[in-house]
C-alpha positions as CSV (number, residue, x, y, z in Angstrom):
1,X,11.7,3.7,5.8
2,X,11.0,7.0,4.0
3,X,7.3,7.5,2.0
4,X,6.6,10.4,-0.9
5,X,3.3,10.5,0.3
6,X,1.6,8.8,3.2
7,X,-2.4,7.0,2.7
8,X,-4.1,6.5,5.6
9,X,-6.8,3.1,5.9
10,X,-7.5,3.0,9.5
11,X,-10.6,1.8,10.1
12,X,-11.1,0.4,6.1
13,X,-11.7,-3.1,5.6
14,X,-11.3,-5.5,2.5
15,X,-11.2,-4.5,0.2
16,X,-11.0,-0.8,1.0
17,X,-7.2,-0.3,1.5
18,X,-6.2,-2.1,-1.4
19,X,-9.0,0.0,-3.9
20,X,-7.8,3.5,-1.9
21,X,-4.1,2.4,-2.5
22,X,-4.8,1.8,-6.5
23,X,-6.3,5.5,-6.8
24,X,-3.6,6.8,-4.7
25,X,-0.7,5.4,-6.9
26,X,-2.8,7.0,-10.0
27,X,-2.4,10.3,-8.8
28,X,1.7,9.4,-8.2
29,X,4.8,9.7,-10.4
30,X,6.6,6.1,-11.5
31,X,9.2,5.3,-8.5
32,X,7.2,7.0,-6.1
33,X,7.0,5.2,-2.8
34,X,3.3,5.0,-0.7
35,X,3.4,4.7,2.9
36,X,-0.5,3.3,3.4
37,X,-1.3,2.9,7.2
38,X,-4.1,-0.4,8.0
39,X,-5.4,-2.0,10.5
40,X,-6.9,-4.8,9.1
41,X,-5.0,-8.2,9.5
42,X,-6.0,-9.0,5.5
43,X,-3.8,-6.3,4.0
44,X,-0.7,-8.5,5.2
45,X,-1.8,-10.9,2.5
46,X,-3.3,-8.8,0.4
47,X,-1.1,-6.1,-0.6
48,X,2.0,-8.5,-1.9
49,X,-0.7,-10.1,-3.7
50,X,-2.2,-7.1,-5.3
51,X,1.4,-5.7,-5.9
52,X,2.2,-9.3,-8.1
53,X,-0.8,-8.6,-10.3
54,X,0.0,-5.3,-11.1
55,X,3.5,-4.7,-11.4
56,X,4.1,-2.4,-8.3
57,X,6.9,-3.5,-5.7
58,X,6.1,-4.4,-2.5
59,X,8.5,-2.8,-0.5
60,X,7.5,-4.6,2.8
61,X,5.5,-3.9,5.9
62,X,5.7,-3.2,9.5
63,X,3.6,-4.0,12.3
64,X,3.3,-2.2,15.4
65,X,0.9,-3.1,18.1
66,X,-2.4,-3.9,15.3
67,X,-1.4,-0.8,13.1
68,X,0.3,-1.7,9.9
69,X,2.8,0.4,7.8
70,X,2.9,-1.6,4.4
71,X,5.1,0.2,1.7
72,X,4.5,0.6,-2.2
73,X,6.9,1.6,-5.1
74,X,4.8,2.8,-8.3
75,X,5.9,1.1,-11.6
76,X,6.5,2.4,-14.7
77,X,3.7,0.4,-16.5
78,X,0.9,2.2,-14.0
């Protein structure tokens, strides 16, 4: 998946990947896609739940050897 920007959260653990994602999305434009790199397994549940709460669009997750690539599209309400 092609992203407009990438956020490296490898080595960070809950709640930091979500907090950093929120901060980064605030800097991005509506409809832009953020790729979040993480190695905290909790992101598999945390990111979809956070997107549901905030109205951002969870686009999916890819797993590769303990590293996760999570894709989020910024909604217009944020």
